[in-house]
C-alpha positions as CSV (number, residue, x, y, z in Angstrom):
1,M,186.4,128.4,169.0
2,V,189.0,131.1,169.8
3,F,192.5,130.3,171.0
4,G,194.8,132.3,173.3
5,F,197.5,131.8,175.8
6,S,195.9,132.1,179.3
7,G,192.7,132.2,181.1
8,S,193.0,136.0,181.3
9,D,193.1,136.6,177.6
10,A,190.3,134.0,177.1
11,V,188.1,136.0,179.5
12,D,188.9,139.1,177.5
13,S,187.9,137.4,174.3
14,S,184.6,136.3,175.9
15,I,183.9,139.9,176.9
16,K,184.7,141.1,173.3
17,A,182.3,138.5,171.9
18,A,179.5,139.3,174.3
19,R,179.8,143.0,173.6
20,A,179.9,142.6,169.8
21,Y,177.0,140.2,169.8
22,T,174.7,142.2,172.1
23,G,175.8,145.7,171.2
24,R,175.9,146.4,174.9
25,K,178.9,147.1,177.3
26,G,177.9,146.0,180.7
27,V,179.3,142.9,182.4
28,V,178.0,141.3,185.6
29,S,180.6,139.4,187.6
30,F,180.8,138.2,191.2
31,L,182.5,139.3,194.4
32,Y,185.5,137.2,195.2
33,S,185.7,135.8,191.7
34,Y,189.1,135.3,190.0
35,H,189.2,135.8,186.2
36,G,192.8,136.9,185.5
37,M,195.2,139.8,185.2
38,T,194.8,141.2,181.7
39,Y,192.7,144.4,181.5
40,G,189.2,143.0,181.0
41,A,189.8,139.9,183.1
42,L,191.2,142.0,186.0
43,S,188.2,144.4,185.7
44,A,185.9,141.4,186.1
45,T,187.9,139.9,189.0
46,G,186.1,140.3,192.3
47,I,188.8,139.0,194.8
48,V,191.2,141.9,194.0
49,G,189.9,144.9,195.9
50,P,188.8,148.2,194.2
51,S,191.5,150.2,196.0
52,V,194.1,148.0,194.3
53,K,192.5,147.9,190.9
54,E,192.0,151.7,190.8
55,A,195.7,152.1,190.1
56,V,195.0,150.9,186.6
57,H,191.5,152.3,186.1
58,P,189.5,149.1,185.5
59,M,186.5,149.0,183.1
60,S,183.7,151.0,184.7
61,E,181.0,148.9,183.0
62,V,181.7,145.9,185.3
63,V,179.3,145.4,188.3
64,F,179.5,142.8,191.0
65,A,176.9,140.6,192.7
66,E,177.2,138.4,195.8
67,Y,177.9,134.8,195.0
68,P,175.7,132.4,197.1
69,D,178.2,130.8,199.6
70,P,176.2,128.2,201.4
71,Y,178.5,128.3,204.5
72,R,179.0,132.0,205.0
73,N,177.0,134.8,203.2
74,K,175.7,138.3,203.8
75,W,172.1,137.1,204.1
76,G,172.9,134.9,207.1
77,V,171.1,131.9,205.4
78,D,172.4,128.4,205.9
79,G,172.6,127.3,202.3
80,Y,173.1,123.7,203.1
81,E,169.7,123.6,205.0
82,R,167.9,126.2,202.8
83,P,169.5,126.2,199.4
84,V,166.5,127.4,197.4
85,E,166.1,130.4,199.7
86,L,169.8,131.3,199.3
87,A,169.7,130.9,195.5
88,N,166.7,133.1,195.2
89,L,168.2,135.9,197.3
90,A,171.4,135.8,195.2
91,L,169.4,135.7,191.9
92,E,167.4,138.7,192.8
93,E,170.6,140.6,193.2
94,V,172.0,139.3,190.0
95,E,169.0,140.4,188.1
96,E,169.2,143.9,189.6
97,R,172.8,144.1,188.4
98,V,171.9,142.9,185.0
99,K,169.3,145.7,184.6
100,E,171.6,148.2,186.2
101,A,174.5,147.4,183.9
102,G,172.6,146.8,180.7
103,A,174.6,143.6,180.7
104,A,176.1,142.1,177.6
105,A,177.5,139.2,179.7
106,I,177.2,137.4,183.0
107,I,180.5,135.8,183.8
108,F,180.6,133.1,186.5
109,E,182.6,130.3,187.9
110,P,180.3,127.3,188.5
111,I,182.5,126.6,191.5
112,Q,184.3,129.7,192.8
113,G,188.0,128.8,193.1
114,D,190.0,131.5,194.8
115,A,187.0,132.5,196.9
116,G,187.6,129.2,198.8
117,V,186.0,126.5,196.7
118,V,182.5,127.8,197.0
119,V,179.9,125.4,195.6
120,P,176.6,127.2,195.0
121,P,173.1,125.7,195.2
122,A,172.2,124.1,191.9
123,E,169.2,126.4,191.7
124,F,171.5,129.3,191.4
125,I,173.3,128.2,188.3
126,K,170.0,127.2,186.7
127,G,168.7,130.7,187.6
128,L,171.6,132.4,185.9
129,R,170.7,130.7,182.7
130,E,167.1,131.9,183.0
131,I,168.2,135.5,183.8
132,A,170.6,135.5,180.8
133,D,167.9,134.3,178.5
134,K,165.3,136.8,179.8
135,H,167.6,139.8,179.4
136,G,169.5,138.7,176.3
137,A,172.8,138.5,178.0
138,V,175.6,136.1,177.1
139,L,176.2,133.5,179.8
140,V,180.0,132.9,180.1
141,D,181.1,129.9,182.1
142,E,184.7,130.4,183.3
143,E,186.3,127.0,183.9
144,V,190.0,127.8,184.0
145,Q,190.3,126.3,187.5
146,A,187.4,123.9,187.6
147,G,187.4,122.4,184.1
148,M,189.3,119.6,182.4
149,G,188.0,116.9,184.8
150,R,189.1,118.4,188.1
151,T,185.6,118.2,189.7
152,G,184.8,114.7,188.5
153,K,183.1,116.0,185.3
154,W,184.9,117.3,182.2
155,W,183.3,120.7,183.0
156,A,182.1,121.7,186.5
157,V,178.9,123.3,185.0
158,E,177.8,119.7,184.1
159,H,177.1,119.2,187.9
160,F,174.3,121.7,187.5
161,G,172.7,120.6,184.2
162,V,173.2,124.0,182.5
163,V,174.6,124.8,179.1
164,P,176.4,128.1,178.9
165,D,176.7,130.3,175.8
166,L,180.5,130.5,176.0
167,L,182.9,128.3,178.0
168,V,186.4,129.5,178.9
169,S,189.3,127.0,179.4
170,A,193.0,127.3,180.1
171,K,195.6,126.2,182.8
172,A,195.2,122.4,182.6
173,L,194.1,122.5,179.0
174,G,197.8,122.7,177.8
175,G,199.2,120.3,180.3
176,G,201.7,123.0,181.4
177,M,202.0,124.7,178.0
178,P,200.4,128.2,177.5
179,I,197.1,127.8,175.7
180,S,193.5,128.9,176.3
181,A,190.2,128.5,174.4
182,V,186.8,130.0,174.3
183,V,184.3,127.5,173.0
184,G,180.7,128.4,172.3
185,R,177.9,129.4,170.0
186,A,179.2,130.3,166.6
187,E,176.9,133.3,166.1
188,I,178.4,134.9,169.2
189,L,182.0,134.3,168.4
190,D,181.5,135.2,164.7
191,S,180.1,138.5,165.7
192,V,183.6,139.8,166.5
193,P,185.1,141.2,163.3
194,P,188.6,140.2,162.2
195,P,191.4,140.9,163.3
196,L,190.1,141.5,166.8
197,F,190.8,138.0,168.1
198,A,194.3,138.0,166.6
199,F,197.5,137.4,168.6
200,T,200.9,136.7,167.1
201,H,201.1,133.1,168.4
202,T,197.4,132.2,168.7
203,G,196.9,128.5,168.4
204,H,200.7,127.9,168.4
205,S,201.3,124.4,167.1
206,V,203.4,123.2,170.0
207,C,200.9,124.4,172.6
208,A,198.0,122.9,170.5
209,A,199.8,119.6,170.3
210,A,200.3,119.7,174.1
211,A,196.5,120.3,174.6
212,I,195.6,117.4,172.3
213,A,198.0,115.1,174.2
214,T,196.6,116.3,177.5
215,I,193.0,115.6,176.4
216,N,194.0,112.2,175.1
217,A,195.8,111.3,178.4
218,I,192.8,112.3,180.5
219,K,190.6,110.1,178.3
220,R,193.0,107.2,178.2
221,E,193.8,107.1,181.9
222,G,190.2,107.7,183.0
223,L,191.2,110.8,185.0
224,V,187.7,112.4,185.1
225,E,186.3,109.3,186.7
226,R,189.3,109.0,188.9
227,A,188.9,112.5,190.1
228,A,185.3,111.7,191.1
229,I,186.2,108.6,193.0
230,L,189.3,110.0,194.8
231,G,187.4,113.2,195.5
232,D,184.6,111.4,197.2
233,Y,187.2,109.5,199.2
234,A,189.1,112.7,200.2
235,L,185.9,114.5,201.1
236,K,184.9,111.6,203.4
237,R,188.3,111.5,205.1
238,L,188.4,115.3,205.6
239,T,184.8,115.3,206.9
240,E,185.9,112.8,209.5
241,L,188.6,115.2,210.5
242,K,185.9,117.9,210.8
243,E,184.2,115.8,213.4
244,K,187.4,115.5,215.4
245,Y,188.8,119.0,215.3
246,H,186.8,122.1,216.1
247,V,188.9,124.3,213.9
248,I,187.5,122.8,210.8
249,G,184.2,124.6,210.1
250,D,183.4,123.3,206.7
251,V,184.7,120.8,204.1
252,R,183.4,121.3,200.6
253,G,184.1,120.7,196.9
254,R,183.6,118.4,194.0
255,G,186.1,115.9,192.8
256,L,189.7,116.9,193.6
257,M,188.8,120.6,194.0
258,I,188.3,120.8,197.8
259,G,188.4,123.5,200.4
260,V,188.8,123.1,204.2
261,D,187.5,126.1,206.0
262,I,189.5,126.9,209.2
263,V,187.5,128.7,211.9
264,K,187.9,130.1,215.4
265,N,184.5,128.7,216.5
266,P,182.3,126.4,214.5
267,G,179.2,128.0,216.0
268,T,180.0,131.5,214.8
269,R,181.9,130.3,211.7
270,E,184.4,133.1,212.3
271,P,187.4,132.6,209.9
272,D,190.8,131.9,211.5
273,K,193.5,132.9,209.0
274,K,196.3,132.6,211.7
275,T,195.6,129.0,212.5
276,A,195.2,128.1,208.8
277,L,198.6,129.6,208.0
278,K,200.2,127.7,210.9
279,I,198.8,124.5,209.6
280,C,200.3,125.2,206.2
281,W,203.7,125.9,207.9
282,R,203.7,122.6,209.8
283,A,202.6,120.7,206.7
284,W,205.5,122.2,204.8
285,E,207.9,121.1,207.5
286,K,206.5,117.6,207.1
287,G,206.9,117.5,203.3
288,L,203.4,118.7,202.1
289,I,203.0,121.9,200.1
290,L,199.7,123.4,201.2
291,I,198.4,126.9,200.8
292,T,195.6,129.0,202.3
293,F,193.2,131.0,200.1
294,G,189.6,132.2,200.0
295,K,187.8,135.5,200.7
296,H,189.2,135.4,204.3
297,S,192.5,133.6,203.5
298,N,191.5,130.8,205.9
299,V,190.7,128.0,203.6
300,L,193.2,125.1,203.0
301,R,193.3,124.4,199.3
302,I,193.2,120.7,198.3
303,A,193.9,120.3,194.6
304,P,196.3,117.4,193.9
305,P,197.0,116.0,190.4
306,L,194.2,114.0,189.0
307,N,196.5,111.0,188.7
308,I,197.7,111.1,192.3
309,P,198.1,107.5,193.8
310,R,195.7,106.8,196.6
311,E,198.6,106.2,199.0
312,D,200.0,109.7,198.3
313,L,196.5,111.2,198.8
314,D,196.2,109.4,202.1
315,R,199.7,110.5,203.2
316,G,198.8,114.1,202.4
317,I,195.6,114.0,204.5
318,D,197.6,112.3,207.3
319,I,200.0,115.2,207.3
320,I,197.1,117.7,207.4
321,E,195.8,115.9,210.5
322,E,199.2,115.8,212.1
323,S,199.7,119.5,211.4
324,I,196.3,120.4,212.9
325,K,197.2,118.5,216.0
326,D,200.6,120.2,216.3
327,V,199.0,123.7,215.9
328,L,196.3,123.0,218.5
329,E,198.8,121.6,221.0
330,G,200.9,124.8,220.6
331,R,203.9,123.3,218.8
332,V,203.9,125.9,216.0
333,P,205.0,129.3,217.3
334,D,203.4,132.6,216.2
335,E,206.8,133.7,214.9
336,V,206.3,131.6,211.7
337,L,203.5,134.0,210.6
338,E,206.0,136.7,209.6
339,F,207.3,134.3,206.9
340,L,203.8,133.5,205.4
341,R,201.6,135.3,203.0
342,P,198.1,133.9,202.1
343,W,196.9,134.2,198.5
């Protein structure tokens, strides 16, 4: 295990380990992924465009593949109806990138967070494991957003029955204190010679104590199980809203990691950033902080605390519905858009 301060430096550490272990430089990441803002993590981040990253000259050895979004993808395949076909198309591209890069690592989010809570077909994650094994690449599971119980499992990758070589955790790990960890196969982590994992305050005792307290609280309060139960409930309620309001094109997620995809037309699935932003504005006026994100900035992000009372969750969903109605009935003017910026 290697400690750090944030998901970003933990991703950097995983890249160091993969390169040292394999003797290769290449890294395969995914379009619209988010891995952080330190140099290696930013280089592997797919949601920040090349024109922006070029200002700092990102690592040239990182290549990107398409992540299999069941709802909206470049192949035009409905991944909910044909998940195996979508997974196979995406895996073909991944393997091409692995060969092209001479990959030391494949870094992936088992559920893409900032892309808009994209849950891939199970066959895709299993296929990543097979490709990594076939080509001797290190499979890095980046769980900074999805881990620590948020999806109703301790780690989101558990939904897919796959064991990665390295797992990256941060954010919720410290319960608000800055700490990250890379956990994985000893022979991979031990391949990095000292002092190349050293930071001045690595494994700081206060942050480590906070992480232990956080883990104990999640266990003691049954928050992993609670996230699964409340997540199913929230998905059911939000799916009911989808049947009522044409602007909701898709509701997806696991546990309390949920995305509500706002569209202009459910038939074409064309993203509607403007309406999504106006929903967020009205929700804020009613007392609910809600943001849009995703590859098209049109997805409402639903990620409440794992210990949220059910009545508060219900009130939040009620406000979302009220806000959608207000927007559709023209009670939110376009002028508010100048004050809003999507992530």
